[in-house]
N, C-alpha and C positions, 0 to 999 in steps of 0.2 A: 745817785750822783756818785762818780768814781772821784775819791780825793785826789787832790794834785801830788805829785812827787817832786824832791829836790832836783831832779836830774830828769829832763825831758827822754821821753824814751825814742830808741832808732827806730822802731815799728810800733804802728797799733792796729790791731784787728777788733771789729765789732762783728758777732755772729749774732743772728737772729735764727736760732735753728728750728723754731717751731714746737718746741718741746720743752716741757720742763727740765733743767739741768741744775742739780746741786752739786756745786764745782766742789766745795770741801767733800762732800762724801765720797763722791766719785773719784778724788785724787788721794783720799786718804790711804790705799793700800800701797801708795808709792811712797810713803813716809815712812822710814825706819826708825819710831820714836820721836820724842818732843824735839830732843838734839839732834835729829837728822842734821847734818850741814847743808845735805842738798836739796832738801824739802823742807819748807816750812809755811804753816798755817798762821795767818796774822788777820787783824782786821780787815786789812784792805783786800785780803785774799790769799792765793795759796802762790808762794814763791817756789821756783825752781830754778837749779843750774844747769845747764847741758853742753855738752860737746856737741856740736851739730857735724856730721862730715858732709862738707861740701867740696867736691872736684879732688876728694882723697884728704882733704886737710881737715882736722878737726877744728871747728871755731867755736869759741866760746860764747855762751849768750846766759843773760838772766830773763827769766819769763816769771812774770807775774798774772795770775788769771784770777778775777776777779768777782765776786758773786754775780749770779745772773740778777737784772734788774729791769723790769718791765718786759720781759721777755729777751733780753740782749746782754748777751755775755762779752765783756770788754776784756782784752789782754793785751797788755805792752811787753816789750822785749827791748833789752840792751845787748850791744857789742855786734862783734862780726858774725856772729851766728844767728842774729835777731830773726831775719827774714825767715831762715830755715827752721826755725823754732816755731815761727808762728805759722807756718805752712803745717805744720803737724798738731795744730790745735782740735781740727774735728776729731780725728783719732785719738788725741790725747781725753777728750772729753767724752770718749764713746759714743761721738754723733754716727761714725760708720756704720753702728750696729743698728741694724732694721729687724732683730730678731725677737725685740720686747713684743712687736704685737700678736706674734705666734706665741709666746710665753704667756701672754694674758688670755688666750684664747684658750690655753690648756689648763688655766685658773677655774674655769667655769666647770660646774657640775658636769661629771661624765661617768656614767656607771660602769664603762669598761675601764677605766682607772681608779686608784683611789685619789682622795681629793685633800690637798695639801691642808694642813691644820690653820685655823682661822687667825692665829697671831700671823703666820707668813703671809696670808691671802690680805690681811690689813697692812702689814709692813709693806708690801708691794703698792697698795692703795695710798700710803701716807706717805711713802718715799717714791713716787715717781718720777723724782730727779737723779734717782741714784741711777750710775750706768757702769759699764766696765770700760776702765781707762787702756788705751792703747799708746803707751809711752815710747815704743820702739826700743832702740839701744839695748838689743839683745845680749851683747855680752857684758854689760855693766848689770842689769837686772839679774843675770846669771849668777856675778860675783856675790851680790848681795845676798841671793837664796843662798849659795851654799857656806856663807857665814851663820845661818840659821840651821844649819843640819844639825840635830841630834844635842842640842844645848840649850840653855835657858835664855828666855826673852832678853834679860839683861845682858848676858855674855853677847849673845848677837847684836844688840843694838851698840855696846861698847865696842867690838868688834870693828864693826862698818864706820863708826865715827872715828876711831884710831887709824884703822887704814886710810881714810880720806886725809887726816892731818898728816902721817907719815909720808903719803903720797905727794904733799904740798910742799915738803921740803925737799922733794925731787924735780916736779915741774911744778910751777908756779900755778896754783888754783885759785888766784883772787880773781872773784867773779866781777864782770862789768857792771856798772850802772849801780843804783842805791840799794842793793840786795842787804837785807837785815845783818847785823852783825854777828859774826862767826860763819856767815854761810860761805862755802868754798864750791869750787868745781869738782866734778866726779873726778876719781882717777883716771889717768890714761892707762893702757895697758904697760906702755913703757916706763913707766912709775911704779907700778905695782910690781913690776918683775924685777926692779931695782930696790926694793926692801929689805934691809939685811934680815936675814935668816932668822937671828936671834930676837927680832923685834916682834915677830908674828907672836910669839907665845909671852914673852917678859914684857910686853908694852900692849899689845892687841888682845891678849886673851884668846887667841884663835889656837885650836887645836893643831897638831901635825897634820892629820888627815885633810881638814879642812883648806890649811894654807897650801898644801900639794896639789888640790883641785881647784882654787882660785889661781893658784900660777898656771896651771894647765888652760885654763878658760882665759887666763890674760896673752898667752901662748897664740891662742888659737883666736883671739878676739876679732881679728878682720875675717878671717873665714865663718866663724859663729855670726857677725852681724850681716855678712853678704848672704846668707843662708835665710836669715830671720828677714831681710828686706825683701826676699824673694817671694814672700808667703803675706797675702793681703791681711790686715788686722780683721777679727771677726772670722777667717775662714776655717770652719769648725773641721774639716779633713785635713785643709793644710797644717792647722797648727798640730793635729794630732800625729799626723807624718814627721813634722819637725822635732816634734817632742820625743819619737822614737830615734829620730837623727840625734839628737841631743845626747842620748845616753850612751851613745858611741865614745863619748869623753870620760875619761875614768874618774869616779867618784861624782858622776852624775846619774840620778835614777829618777823613777817617774815623778817623786815627790817634788825634786828641785827642777825637774824640766816643767810641770804643770804651774809650781808657782812662779817662776820666771815669765813662761807665755801668759800666764792670767795678766800680768802687768805689762808686757811688751806690746803683746798682739789682741788683748781683751779677750782672752779667749773663755767663750760661752759654755763649753762643756767639759774642758780638763778639770777633772778632780785630784785634790792631792791626796793620792794614796799612799800612805806610809805616815801620816801626820799622827802626831803623839795623841793628838785631843780629838780630831775631826770626827772620825767614825763614832767615837762615842757620842757625841754633840749631835750629830747628824742622825743618829740612832734612838736617842732621847726623845728628839724633837718629833721625829715621824712615826715612830713605832713605841715610844715609851718606855724603851727601854736601850742600855749600851749596848753597841755591838762593833764588830771589827769590820777591816777594809772590806773582805767580801759581802758582809751583810749590806754597808754602806752602800756599795756598788748595786746591790739588789732592790734598796728601797729607793736608789735614786735611778733606776732603769725606765720608770714610766716617763721620766722627763728627760730622757736621752736627747743630746743637741742642747740643752738647757740645763745641763746638772749644776755647772756653775753658779748660773741664775739662781737656784733655789739654793743653793750653800750661803749666797750674799744676803739673800731675804732672810736665810736664818739667823746670820749676822745682824743685820737692820731689823731683827723682831726682838732683840736684847735678848735671847735665851743664851742661856751659859750652861757647861757642863756640871755634873754634880760633883761635888768632891768628898773625898772619902779619907783624907788624911793630910799631914802637913806638906807644904810646897817644900819642892827640891831647893837645898842651898849648896851650890856646886862649891866645892874646895878651890880657892883663889890661891895659886902657886906663884903669882908674877914678882912677889917681893924677894922671892928665895933663890 
């Protein structure tokens, strides 16, 4: 039973996908920390604020996707962009992706390839509703990823929260409908470009190289989103080619392109090469030892076409990288 809300939605969609869908786990990669102003998990479901481009105009929308009940997922939306937001719901929930059956076939024992550890096969069995979200909005996904380049978790989360709030002072980012307190719409490229240069480091804790790249993405946002819209969610070859094209943007490398396309297009194969932790974790889980990026790609090669699925199963299994020293505590110079 979906609980009532104080403001009736402008549009409602009920999906019966015929497969399990774990809404919270599927959409979790889109949330940049518990205080993300644009994505919020709540007992009623997952709230998202979006700017849907309709006939060239960015229309605001608030979306609530409730947990699957009796095989049915209910989504409600508010605002001028409500209908467009709900039109993208199947891709947002990863329902465009028919490749899980082929992946499951690969999990069966086969002497021609190594088998995945039991913990990963068990994670797939118990997390059958975990899917790969395709949220679209490639330029916005790319900007959030850039803020995570070569910084700590806390810096990245603070940078995104502050960027959204700074942009709210330039373009009104108040979400329509009964969005939870503190939620805001994602920043428009115009607002990002108008943020004063001194605020990037002094208030947002964003390094100069990152701010330059975010601004470059904002300048090219229309072209980036047009390129993204030309590639279907889940298109393995298309997303690989798109990742190569994105790397023509100064400051965007393989890691940033892969991380953005995993969220915008539900890429099942792109691996985050260059991640500070991932290669060590994959090596530890699949081979019992730490490895580097080249070693990680060798270990994942038997599952080419599904390498990101393997990475997600590693995350779902609860495996964690061995720690050998204290965590980095970066200096915070914002007050100076």
